[in-house]
Structures are given as structure tokens and as C-alpha cells.
C-alpha positions as a Markdown table, in Angstrom:
| # | Residue | x | y | z |
|---|---|---|---|---|
| 1 | Met | 43.4 | 13.7 | -2.6 |
| 2 | Arg | 41.1 | 15.1 | 0.1 |
| 3 | Val | 41.7 | 18.7 | 1.3 |
| 4 | Leu | 40.1 | 20.2 | 4.4 |
| 5 | Phe | 39.6 | 23.9 | 3.6 |
| 6 | Phe | 39.8 | 25.4 | 7.0 |
| 7 | Gly | 39.3 | 28.7 | 8.8 |
| 8 | Thr | 37.4 | 31.9 | 9.3 |
| 9 | Tyr | 38.3 | 33.0 | 5.8 |
| 10 | Ser | 36.2 | 35.6 | 3.9 |
| 11 | Val | 34.0 | 34.8 | 0.9 |
| 12 | Gly | 31.4 | 36.6 | -1.2 |
| 13 | Pro | 31.6 | 39.8 | -3.3 |
| 14 | Gly | 34.9 | 41.5 | -2.9 |
| 15 | Tyr | 36.7 | 38.4 | -1.7 |
| 16 | Pro | 37.4 | 36.1 | -4.7 |
| 17 | Arg | 40.6 | 34.4 | -3.5 |
| 18 | Asn | 39.1 | 31.5 | -1.4 |
| 19 | Thr | 36.2 | 30.9 | -3.8 |
| 20 | Val | 38.6 | 30.6 | -6.7 |
| 21 | Leu | 40.9 | 28.2 | -4.9 |
| 22 | Val | 38.0 | 25.9 | -3.7 |
| 23 | Glu | 36.5 | 25.8 | -7.2 |
| 24 | Ser | 39.9 | 25.3 | -8.9 |
| 25 | Leu | 40.8 | 22.3 | -6.6 |
| 26 | Arg | 37.5 | 20.7 | -7.4 |
| 27 | Ala | 37.9 | 21.3 | -11.1 |
| 28 | Ala | 41.3 | 19.5 | -10.8 |
| 29 | Gly | 39.6 | 16.4 | -9.3 |
| 30 | Val | 40.4 | 17.2 | -5.6 |
| 31 | Ala | 37.8 | 16.4 | -3.0 |
| 32 | Val | 37.4 | 19.6 | -0.9 |
| 33 | Val | 35.6 | 19.7 | 2.4 |
| 34 | Glu | 35.0 | 23.2 | 3.7 |
| 35 | Cys | 35.4 | 23.7 | 7.5 |
| 36 | His | 34.4 | 27.3 | 7.7 |
| 37 | Val | 33.1 | 29.7 | 10.4 |
| 38 | Pro | 32.8 | 33.4 | 9.4 |
| 39 | Leu | 34.5 | 36.0 | 11.6 |
| 40 | Phe | 34.9 | 39.4 | 10.0 |
| 41 | Arg | 32.0 | 41.4 | 8.5 |
| 42 | Gly | 33.9 | 42.9 | 5.6 |
| 43 | Ala | 37.1 | 45.0 | 5.1 |
| 44 | Ala | 36.1 | 47.8 | 7.5 |
| 45 | Asp | 35.7 | 45.2 | 10.3 |
| 46 | Lys | 39.2 | 43.9 | 9.6 |
| 47 | Val | 40.7 | 47.4 | 9.6 |
| 48 | Arg | 39.1 | 48.2 | 13.0 |
| 49 | Ala | 40.5 | 44.9 | 14.4 |
| 50 | Ala | 44.0 | 45.7 | 13.1 |
| 51 | Ser | 44.2 | 49.4 | 14.0 |
| 52 | Ser | 42.9 | 49.8 | 17.6 |
| 53 | Leu | 43.1 | 47.9 | 20.9 |
| 54 | Pro | 39.3 | 47.9 | 21.4 |
| 55 | Gly | 38.8 | 46.6 | 17.9 |
| 56 | Ala | 41.4 | 43.9 | 18.5 |
| 57 | Leu | 39.8 | 42.8 | 21.8 |
| 58 | Arg | 36.3 | 42.6 | 20.2 |
| 59 | Ala | 37.7 | 40.6 | 17.3 |
| 60 | Gly | 39.5 | 38.3 | 19.8 |
| 61 | Ala | 36.3 | 37.6 | 21.7 |
| 62 | Arg | 34.5 | 36.7 | 18.4 |
| 63 | Ala | 37.5 | 34.6 | 17.3 |
| 64 | Ala | 37.4 | 32.5 | 20.5 |
| 65 | Val | 33.8 | 31.5 | 19.7 |
| 66 | Ala | 34.6 | 30.9 | 16.1 |
| 67 | Trp | 37.6 | 28.7 | 17.0 |
| 68 | Ala | 35.5 | 26.6 | 19.3 |
| 69 | Arg | 33.0 | 26.0 | 16.4 |
| 70 | Leu | 35.9 | 25.3 | 14.0 |
| 71 | Ala | 37.4 | 22.7 | 16.3 |
| 72 | Ala | 34.2 | 20.8 | 16.5 |
| 73 | Lys | 33.8 | 21.0 | 12.7 |
| 74 | Phe | 37.4 | 19.8 | 12.2 |
| 75 | Trp | 36.8 | 16.5 | 14.0 |
| 76 | Ala | 33.5 | 16.0 | 12.3 |
| 77 | Ala | 34.9 | 16.5 | 8.8 |
| 78 | Gly | 36.3 | 13.0 | 8.4 |
| 79 | Pro | 39.7 | 12.0 | 7.0 |
| 80 | Arg | 41.9 | 14.5 | 5.1 |
| 81 | Asp | 45.3 | 14.5 | 3.4 |
| 82 | Val | 46.0 | 18.2 | 3.8 |
| 83 | Val | 44.6 | 21.0 | 6.0 |
| 84 | His | 44.5 | 24.2 | 3.9 |
| 85 | Val | 44.0 | 27.4 | 5.9 |
| 86 | Gly | 42.1 | 29.9 | 3.8 |
| 87 | Tyr | 43.0 | 33.6 | 3.5 |
| 88 | Thr | 43.0 | 35.6 | 5.9 |
| 89 | Gly | 44.2 | 32.8 | 8.2 |
| 90 | His | 47.3 | 34.1 | 9.9 |
| 91 | Leu | 45.6 | 33.3 | 13.3 |
| 92 | Asp | 43.6 | 30.3 | 12.2 |
| 93 | Val | 46.8 | 28.5 | 11.2 |
| 94 | Phe | 47.8 | 28.1 | 14.9 |
| 95 | Leu | 44.6 | 26.3 | 15.6 |
| 96 | Ala | 44.9 | 24.2 | 12.5 |
| 97 | Arg | 48.4 | 23.2 | 13.5 |
| 98 | Ala | 47.3 | 22.3 | 17.0 |
| 99 | Leu | 44.4 | 20.2 | 15.7 |
| 100 | Ser | 46.5 | 18.5 | 13.1 |
| 101 | Val | 49.1 | 17.2 | 15.5 |
| 102 | Ala | 47.0 | 14.1 | 16.3 |
| 103 | Cys | 46.2 | 13.2 | 12.7 |
| 104 | Arg | 49.7 | 14.1 | 11.5 |
| 105 | Arg | 48.6 | 15.9 | 8.4 |
| 106 | Pro | 50.5 | 18.8 | 6.7 |
| 107 | Val | 49.1 | 22.3 | 7.1 |
| 108 | Val | 49.1 | 24.9 | 4.2 |
| 109 | Leu | 48.7 | 28.6 | 4.9 |
| 110 | Asp | 47.4 | 30.8 | 2.1 |
| 111 | Ala | 49.3 | 33.9 | 3.1 |
| 112 | Phe | 48.2 | 35.6 | -0.2 |
| 113 | Leu | 49.0 | 39.1 | 0.9 |
| 114 | Ser | 51.0 | 40.2 | 3.9 |
| 115 | Pro | 48.9 | 41.7 | 6.8 |
| 116 | Tyr | 52.0 | 43.5 | 8.0 |
| 117 | Asp | 52.7 | 45.0 | 4.6 |
| 118 | Thr | 49.0 | 45.9 | 4.2 |
| 119 | Val | 48.5 | 47.6 | 7.6 |
| 120 | Val | 52.0 | 49.2 | 8.0 |
| 121 | Gly | 53.3 | 49.7 | 4.5 |
| 122 | Asp | 50.3 | 50.1 | 2.2 |
| 123 | Arg | 47.5 | 51.6 | 4.4 |
| 124 | Arg | 49.8 | 53.1 | 7.1 |
| 125 | Leu | 47.3 | 52.3 | 9.9 |
| 126 | Leu | 50.3 | 51.5 | 12.2 |
| 127 | Arg | 53.6 | 53.4 | 12.3 |
| 128 | Glu | 56.6 | 51.3 | 11.3 |
| 129 | Gly | 58.6 | 50.4 | 14.4 |
| 130 | Ser | 55.6 | 51.0 | 16.7 |
| 131 | Arg | 54.7 | 48.4 | 19.3 |
| 132 | Gly | 51.7 | 47.3 | 17.3 |
| 133 | Ala | 53.7 | 47.0 | 14.1 |
| 134 | Arg | 56.3 | 44.9 | 15.8 |
| 135 | Ala | 53.6 | 42.6 | 17.2 |
| 136 | Leu | 52.0 | 42.2 | 13.8 |
| 137 | Phe | 55.3 | 41.5 | 12.2 |
| 138 | Ala | 56.1 | 38.8 | 14.8 |
| 139 | Leu | 52.7 | 37.2 | 14.5 |
| 140 | Glu | 52.9 | 37.0 | 10.7 |
| 141 | Gly | 56.3 | 35.4 | 10.8 |
| 142 | Ala | 55.2 | 32.9 | 13.4 |
| 143 | Ala | 52.1 | 32.1 | 11.4 |
| 144 | Met | 54.3 | 31.3 | 8.3 |
| 145 | Arg | 56.7 | 29.1 | 10.3 |
| 146 | Cys | 53.7 | 27.2 | 11.7 |
| 147 | Ala | 52.8 | 26.0 | 8.2 |
| 148 | Asp | 54.5 | 23.3 | 6.1 |
| 149 | Leu | 53.7 | 25.3 | 2.9 |
| 150 | Val | 52.8 | 28.9 | 2.3 |
| 151 | Leu | 50.8 | 30.2 | -0.7 |
| 152 | Thr | 50.9 | 33.6 | -2.2 |
| 153 | Asp | 49.8 | 35.2 | -5.5 |
| 154 | Thr | 53.0 | 36.2 | -7.4 |
| 155 | Ala | 56.7 | 35.3 | -7.5 |
| 156 | Ala | 57.4 | 38.9 | -6.5 |
| 157 | Asn | 55.3 | 38.5 | -3.4 |
| 158 | Ala | 56.9 | 35.2 | -2.6 |
| 159 | Asp | 60.3 | 36.8 | -2.8 |
| 160 | Phe | 59.2 | 39.7 | -0.6 |
| 161 | Leu | 57.8 | 37.3 | 2.1 |
| 162 | Ala | 60.9 | 35.1 | 2.0 |
| 163 | Thr | 63.2 | 38.1 | 2.5 |
| 164 | Thr | 61.1 | 40.1 | 5.0 |
| 165 | Phe | 60.3 | 37.2 | 7.3 |
| 166 | Ser | 63.5 | 35.1 | 6.7 |
| 167 | Tyr | 61.3 | 32.2 | 5.4 |
| 168 | Pro | 62.6 | 29.5 | 3.0 |
| 169 | Arg | 61.7 | 30.5 | -0.5 |
| 170 | Ala | 61.3 | 26.9 | -1.5 |
| 171 | Arg | 58.3 | 26.6 | 0.8 |
| 172 | Leu | 56.5 | 29.6 | -0.8 |
| 173 | Val | 54.3 | 28.7 | -3.8 |
| 174 | Pro | 52.8 | 31.4 | -6.0 |
| 175 | Val | 49.2 | 30.6 | -7.1 |
| 176 | Pro | 47.4 | 33.3 | -9.1 |
| 177 | Val | 44.2 | 34.9 | -7.9 |
| 178 | Gly | 42.2 | 33.9 | -11.0 |
| 179 | Ser | 39.0 | 35.3 | -12.2 |
| 180 | Leu | 35.3 | 35.3 | -11.3 |
| 181 | Val | 34.2 | 36.0 | -14.9 |
| 182 | Ala | 32.6 | 33.0 | -16.4 |
| 183 | Ser | 33.3 | 33.5 | -20.1 |
| 184 | Pro | 34.5 | 36.1 | -22.7 |
| 185 | Val | 32.1 | 38.9 | -23.5 |
| 186 | Arg | 31.1 | 40.2 | -26.9 |
| 187 | Ala | 33.7 | 42.5 | -28.4 |
| 188 | Arg | 32.6 | 46.2 | -28.5 |
| 189 | Val | 35.7 | 47.8 | -29.9 |
| 190 | Gly | 35.9 | 47.4 | -33.7 |
| 191 | Val | 39.0 | 45.8 | -35.3 |
| 192 | Gly | 39.6 | 49.1 | -37.1 |
| 193 | Gly | 39.8 | 51.1 | -33.9 |
| 194 | Gly | 37.8 | 54.2 | -33.2 |
| 195 | Ala | 34.8 | 54.8 | -30.9 |
| 196 | Pro | 32.7 | 51.8 | -29.9 |
| 197 | Glu | 29.3 | 51.3 | -31.4 |
| 198 | Arg | 27.4 | 53.3 | -28.8 |
| 199 | Gly | 29.7 | 56.3 | -29.2 |
| 200 | Arg | 31.5 | 56.4 | -25.8 |
| 201 | Phe | 34.5 | 54.4 | -24.7 |
| 202 | Leu | 33.9 | 53.0 | -21.2 |
| 203 | Ser | 36.7 | 51.9 | -18.9 |
| 204 | Leu | 35.6 | 49.7 | -15.9 |
| 205 | Phe | 37.4 | 49.6 | -12.5 |
| 206 | Val | 36.4 | 47.1 | -9.8 |
| 207 | Gly | 38.0 | 47.5 | -6.4 |
| 208 | Ser | 38.1 | 48.4 | -2.8 |
| 209 | Tyr | 39.8 | 51.9 | -3.0 |
| 210 | Val | 42.9 | 50.9 | -1.1 |
| 211 | Pro | 46.1 | 52.9 | -1.8 |
| 212 | Leu | 47.8 | 50.4 | -4.1 |
| 213 | Gln | 44.9 | 50.7 | -6.6 |
| 214 | Gly | 45.8 | 54.4 | -7.4 |
| 215 | Ile | 42.2 | 55.8 | -7.5 |
| 216 | Pro | 43.5 | 59.5 | -7.5 |
| 217 | Tyr | 45.4 | 58.8 | -10.8 |
| 218 | Ile | 42.3 | 57.3 | -12.4 |
| 219 | Leu | 40.3 | 60.4 | -11.5 |
| 220 | Asp | 43.1 | 62.7 | -12.7 |
| 221 | Ala | 43.1 | 60.7 | -16.0 |
| 222 | Ala | 39.3 | 61.1 | -16.3 |
| 223 | Glu | 39.7 | 64.9 | -15.8 |
| 224 | Leu | 42.3 | 65.0 | -18.6 |
| 225 | Ala | 40.1 | 63.0 | -20.9 |
| 226 | Pro | 36.5 | 64.2 | -21.1 |
| 227 | Asp | 36.2 | 62.0 | -24.3 |
| 228 | Leu | 36.5 | 58.8 | -22.2 |
| 229 | Asp | 34.0 | 57.4 | -19.7 |
| 230 | Phe | 35.0 | 55.7 | -16.4 |
| 231 | Arg | 32.9 | 53.5 | -14.1 |
| 232 | Leu | 34.2 | 52.6 | -10.6 |
| 233 | Val | 32.6 | 49.6 | -8.9 |
| 234 | Gly | 33.1 | 48.6 | -5.3 |
| 235 | Asp | 33.5 | 50.2 | -1.9 |
| 236 | Gly | 36.2 | 50.8 | 0.7 |
| 237 | Pro | 38.1 | 53.4 | 2.6 |
| 238 | Gly | 37.8 | 56.8 | 1.0 |
| 239 | Ala | 35.2 | 55.8 | -1.6 |
| 240 | Glu | 32.7 | 58.4 | -0.4 |
| 241 | Glu | 35.4 | 61.2 | -0.4 |
| 242 | Phe | 36.4 | 60.3 | -4.0 |
| 243 | Glu | 32.8 | 60.5 | -5.1 |
| 244 | Arg | 32.4 | 63.9 | -3.5 |
| 245 | Glu | 35.7 | 65.0 | -5.2 |
| 246 | Val | 34.4 | 64.0 | -8.6 |
| 247 | Asp | 31.2 | 66.1 | -8.0 |
| 248 | Gly | 33.3 | 69.0 | -6.8 |
| 249 | Arg | 35.5 | 68.9 | -9.9 |
| 250 | Gly | 32.5 | 68.9 | -12.1 |
| 251 | Met | 33.5 | 65.6 | -13.8 |
| 252 | Arg | 30.6 | 64.1 | -15.8 |
| 253 | Asn | 32.5 | 61.2 | -17.3 |
| 254 | Val | 32.9 | 59.3 | -14.0 |
| 255 | Gly | 30.2 | 57.1 | -12.5 |
| 256 | Phe | 30.3 | 55.1 | -9.2 |
| 257 | Val | 28.6 | 51.9 | -8.2 |
| 258 | Arg | 29.3 | 52.0 | -4.5 |
| 259 | Arg | 29.0 | 48.4 | -3.5 |
| 260 | Phe | 30.5 | 45.0 | -4.3 |
| 261 | Val | 28.4 | 43.2 | -6.8 |
| 262 | Pro | 27.7 | 39.5 | -7.2 |
| 263 | Arg | 29.2 | 37.4 | -10.0 |
| 264 | Asp | 26.3 | 37.5 | -12.4 |
| 265 | Glu | 26.0 | 41.3 | -12.1 |
| 266 | Leu | 29.8 | 41.6 | -12.5 |
| 267 | Gln | 29.7 | 39.6 | -15.7 |
| 268 | Ala | 27.0 | 42.0 | -17.0 |
| 269 | Met | 29.1 | 45.0 | -16.2 |
| 270 | Tyr | 32.0 | 43.6 | -18.3 |
| 271 | Glu | 29.6 | 43.1 | -21.1 |
| 272 | Glu | 29.1 | 46.9 | -21.1 |
| 273 | Ala | 32.8 | 47.8 | -20.9 |
| 274 | Asp | 35.4 | 48.5 | -23.6 |
| 275 | Ala | 38.5 | 48.3 | -21.3 |
| 276 | Val | 39.4 | 47.1 | -17.8 |
| 277 | Leu | 41.5 | 49.1 | -15.5 |
| 278 | Gly | 44.0 | 47.4 | -13.2 |
| 279 | Ile | 46.1 | 49.2 | -10.5 |
| 280 | Phe | 48.2 | 52.4 | -10.7 |
| 281 | Gly | 49.4 | 53.1 | -7.2 |
| 282 | Thr | 53.1 | 53.7 | -6.2 |
| 283 | Thr | 53.2 | 51.8 | -2.9 |
| 284 | Pro | 55.8 | 48.9 | -2.9 |
| 285 | Lys | 52.9 | 46.4 | -2.5 |
| 286 | Ala | 51.4 | 47.7 | -5.8 |
| 287 | Gly | 54.5 | 46.4 | -7.6 |
| 288 | Arg | 54.1 | 42.9 | -6.2 |
| 289 | Val | 50.5 | 42.0 | -6.9 |
| 290 | Val | 48.3 | 41.2 | -9.9 |
| 291 | Pro | 44.7 | 41.8 | -8.6 |
| 292 | Cys | 41.6 | 39.9 | -9.5 |
| 293 | Lys | 40.3 | 42.7 | -11.7 |
| 294 | Val | 43.2 | 42.1 | -14.1 |
| 295 | Tyr | 42.4 | 38.4 | -14.3 |
| 296 | Asp | 38.7 | 39.2 | -14.8 |
| 297 | Gly | 39.5 | 41.5 | -17.7 |
| 298 | Leu | 41.6 | 38.8 | -19.4 |
| 299 | Ala | 38.9 | 36.2 | -18.9 |
| 300 | Ala | 36.3 | 38.6 | -20.3 |
| 301 | Gly | 38.5 | 39.1 | -23.3 |
| 302 | Leu | 38.6 | 42.9 | -22.8 |
| 303 | Pro | 41.7 | 45.1 | -23.3 |
| 304 | Val | 43.4 | 45.5 | -19.9 |
| 305 | Val | 45.3 | 48.6 | -19.0 |
| 306 | Thr | 47.3 | 48.4 | -15.7 |
| 307 | Gly | 50.4 | 49.7 | -14.1 |
| 308 | Asp | 53.8 | 48.4 | -15.2 |
| 309 | Ser | 55.5 | 46.3 | -12.5 |
| 310 | Ala | 57.6 | 43.2 | -11.9 |
| 311 | Ala | 54.5 | 41.2 | -10.9 |
| 312 | Ala | 52.5 | 42.3 | -13.9 |
| 313 | Arg | 55.4 | 41.2 | -16.2 |
| 314 | Glu | 55.3 | 37.7 | -14.7 |
| 315 | Leu | 52.0 | 37.3 | -16.4 |
| 316 | Leu | 51.6 | 39.9 | -19.1 |
| 317 | Arg | 53.5 | 41.0 | -22.2 |
| 318 | Asp | 53.0 | 44.7 | -22.9 |
| 319 | Gly | 51.0 | 45.2 | -26.1 |
| 320 | Thr | 50.2 | 41.5 | -26.4 |
| 321 | His | 48.1 | 40.6 | -23.4 |
| 322 | Ala | 47.6 | 44.1 | -21.9 |
| 323 | Val | 48.8 | 47.6 | -22.1 |
| 324 | Leu | 51.2 | 48.5 | -19.3 |
| 325 | Val | 51.5 | 52.1 | -18.2 |
| 326 | Asp | 53.6 | 54.2 | -15.9 |
| 327 | Arg | 52.1 | 54.0 | -12.4 |
| 328 | Ala | 51.0 | 57.3 | -10.8 |
| 329 | Asp | 50.9 | 58.9 | -14.3 |
| 330 | Pro | 47.4 | 59.8 | -15.4 |
| 331 | Arg | 48.7 | 61.1 | -18.8 |
| 332 | Ser | 50.2 | 57.6 | -19.5 |
| 333 | Leu | 46.9 | 56.1 | -18.6 |
| 334 | Val | 44.9 | 58.4 | -20.9 |
| 335 | Ala | 47.3 | 57.8 | -23.8 |
| 336 | Ala | 47.0 | 54.0 | -23.3 |
| 337 | Leu | 43.1 | 54.1 | -23.3 |
| 338 | Arg | 43.0 | 56.3 | -26.4 |
| 339 | Arg | 45.5 | 54.0 | -28.1 |
| 340 | Val | 43.2 | 51.0 | -27.4 |
| 341 | Arg | 40.3 | 53.0 | -28.7 |
| 342 | Asp | 41.9 | 54.4 | -31.8 |
| 343 | Glu | 44.8 | 52.1 | -32.9 |
| 344 | Ala | 43.7 | 49.8 | -35.7 |
| 345 | Gly | 43.6 | 46.1 | -34.7 |
| 346 | Leu | 45.0 | 46.6 | -31.2 |
| 347 | Ala | 41.8 | 45.9 | -29.2 |
| 348 | Ala | 41.1 | 42.8 | -31.3 |
| 349 | Ser | 44.6 | 41.5 | -30.8 |
| 350 | Leu | 44.5 | 42.1 | -27.1 |
| 351 | Arg | 41.2 | 40.3 | -26.8 |
| 352 | Glu | 42.4 | 37.3 | -28.7 |
| 353 | Asn | 45.6 | 37.0 | -26.7 |
| 354 | Ala | 43.9 | 37.6 | -23.4 |
| 355 | Val | 41.4 | 34.9 | -23.9 |
| 356 | Arg | 44.1 | 32.4 | -25.0 |
| 357 | Leu | 46.2 | 33.3 | -21.9 |
| 358 | Ala | 43.2 | 33.0 | -19.5 |
| 359 | Arg | 42.2 | 29.6 | -20.9 |
| 360 | Arg | 45.7 | 28.2 | -20.8 |
| 361 | Glu | 47.0 | 29.4 | -17.5 |
| 362 | Leu | 44.2 | 31.1 | -15.5 |
| 363 | Gly | 41.2 | 28.9 | -15.8 |
| 364 | Arg | 39.9 | 26.9 | -12.8 |
| 365 | Glu | 41.5 | 23.6 | -14.0 |
| 366 | Ala | 44.9 | 25.2 | -14.7 |
| 367 | Ile | 45.0 | 26.9 | -11.3 |
| 368 | Gly | 43.7 | 23.7 | -9.6 |
| 369 | Leu | 46.3 | 21.5 | -11.2 |
| 370 | Arg | 49.1 | 23.9 | -10.2 |
| 371 | Leu | 47.9 | 23.9 | -6.6 |
| 372 | Lys | 47.2 | 20.2 | -6.6 |
| 373 | Gly | 50.7 | 19.5 | -7.7 |
| 374 | Ala | 52.1 | 21.5 | -4.8 |
| 375 | Leu | 49.9 | 19.8 | -2.3 |
| 376 | Ala | 50.7 | 16.3 | -3.7 |
| 377 | Arg | 54.5 | 17.0 | -3.3 |
| 378 | Leu | 53.8 | 18.1 | 0.3 |
| 379 | Val | 51.8 | 14.9 | 1.1 |
| 380 | Arg | 54.6 | 12.7 | -0.4 |
| 381 | Ser | 57.4 | 14.4 | 1.5 |
């Protein structure tokens, strides 16, 4: 099978989705040709394009140039069985469909996360029912109907997209985000529990500070637990304000690395951690996603502590693969981290089960075979 991976999709630190899918398809024996022209310069650029008319107009002008280059690359790429539009490709899919008419090849859209839900529901950059929100809703629905198959990350998200946009559930295929961590790290928490060998228990969070991640609850937990250390890695809206808040509250057990880090540096950070933090927000979207940081923690073989949700339970069994806590409850988070640190055998058991789960279901070949199967069925139909 030959797949043309098409679009202005984002790659690099902070954007694991497309990298994981390309690598996974190749690991499953699929020939992948990338037809890529970058458009946005990070998350802030996307936010400006989605939340203001001038930003949208500037993005539109850049998109016109990018699309002309994409069209040229499309015809130069040679034969293909499937055109896969990478995330975020809700505009690119219209170009992909138009170009694919002549070669009569199916088009797949990686919807991954809903732009409408992100902009209106999660970040509240547009008011629900406003003209901009209605336009974004219409565009997303049209983009999905333009594709022969739509990918997302969890069954919970697939159900949401099917219901919200009146889209056939059978044409929505959940494919997990997967991990950028290369291999399990050395265990730092002893089998008998208690403080790690260097004397301080460190929890690592990697993210973009969006509302669903629940950063305020992590900081509240840190204030309640001066015996625990927290390191927050990444950048995004509000990151600077959170850092100032930590200084203002006099919290000495919270450290920030205010940038997205490359894969080798990320691996080294997991080597230094004793637990990995997932997401703890209360927005509806927070209950439908399992973010890359959770997969990274599992692949690293570290205890993962994340908010309880329908999406999390698709993948994780509480107390077996991870510890699930009440979202928006810093006391529940503190109790879970102390339990991982102090309860005899828990950290070692979580590590063993996490590595087994990651190898069986979340490795490159496993994800690639799942996606390859969905694409093969589409090609045969």
C-alpha cells in the first residue's frame, strides 16, 4: 500500500500526532510519501487565525500560497492508493478531495481533535452561537463529509463527532496518539515504596497549558504537598502567568521549562522523573481525550497519574496501568502521588503493566497495523 500523507500539518516539538502516524505506518510496512508544506508557526499562530478576522485573512493569504505548492507536490508525488490529510487538515481536505477526483483515490481526514470544540467549548475564544462559531461549525462538518474516512484519537471523541456533526459513526476510526518516548527508563521508585533514591519525588508534566490540562489543579496540589516536587515542561496560553503565580505564592517545589523540547531531551527528562502527570481539567473535551503525555509515561514505564474519564478508561485500568483521580480535585492528586511514592509494590506494578500495555497496543507497529487495516478496508470498498 502507498499512502500520500498530505497537507499543511504541524510537526516538531509539541505536535506528535503526525510524526507518530507517519512512523507507525512505515513500521507496519506501508510506503508513505509526505506531501507537506508548513503553514502555521505554532499554537499561538493558530489561535490568532481562529479568533480574529485579521488573523484569519493573513492565514488565508498564506494558505493560498501553501495550497499552490501542495498541488504541485501532489502531482509530482507519483501513484498512491490513499490520500491521508494530516492534522490539522480541516481546510486541506477540500484541496485533497479536488485533486483526488482525477485519480479516483479515497481521502482520509485525521480530524484528531475538533477545532470547533477546541475554539468554542474548550478555550472559549468564540462565543457559542456567534457568527464565527457557526461558521467554524459548518466548516468542520463540511470537512468531515468531504472525506471517505475520518480518524480521531478515542472512541469517546468519535462518538462526540458523530453526534455533534451528524456524521456516520462507522466512518470514524479511533487511532491512539501514541508516544514519542523511545524506550522504558530506569525505575527510580523502589519496590518497597518510600522516597526515591535522591530523596525527592518528582512528577513531570509536559503540555501546552490549555484549559483541559488543568494546570491550576496541579499548582494547587503542589501547594498542598511541599514534600513533592513538580516540573512543568512546555509552553502555551497562560504559561507566563502560571509561572508568576507560583513565584507569588512562594512555592519552591514547582519548576518550569518554558519551551517544547525535542525527543532526545524529552527522553532524558523522563529518566529524571518518578511519575508522569496527565490531565485534570473539567471541560467536556478533557473527558474525551488521552493526551500524548499519558502515552509517553506508559512507554517510559513510569507511574502515570491522570484524571478519571470515559476516554481514560478505554485504555487504562485504575491501579493496574495508571492511577486515575478525580479531575479538578488537587487533594485527590496529592493522595495519588503520595500513594505511588509510599505504597509497597505499587510503583513497580504500574511500571510492569504500563510497559506491557505500551508494547502490546501503543507501539509504532501496533498503531500502524490498526491504521493500515482501516485504510486497506477503505481501498477495497
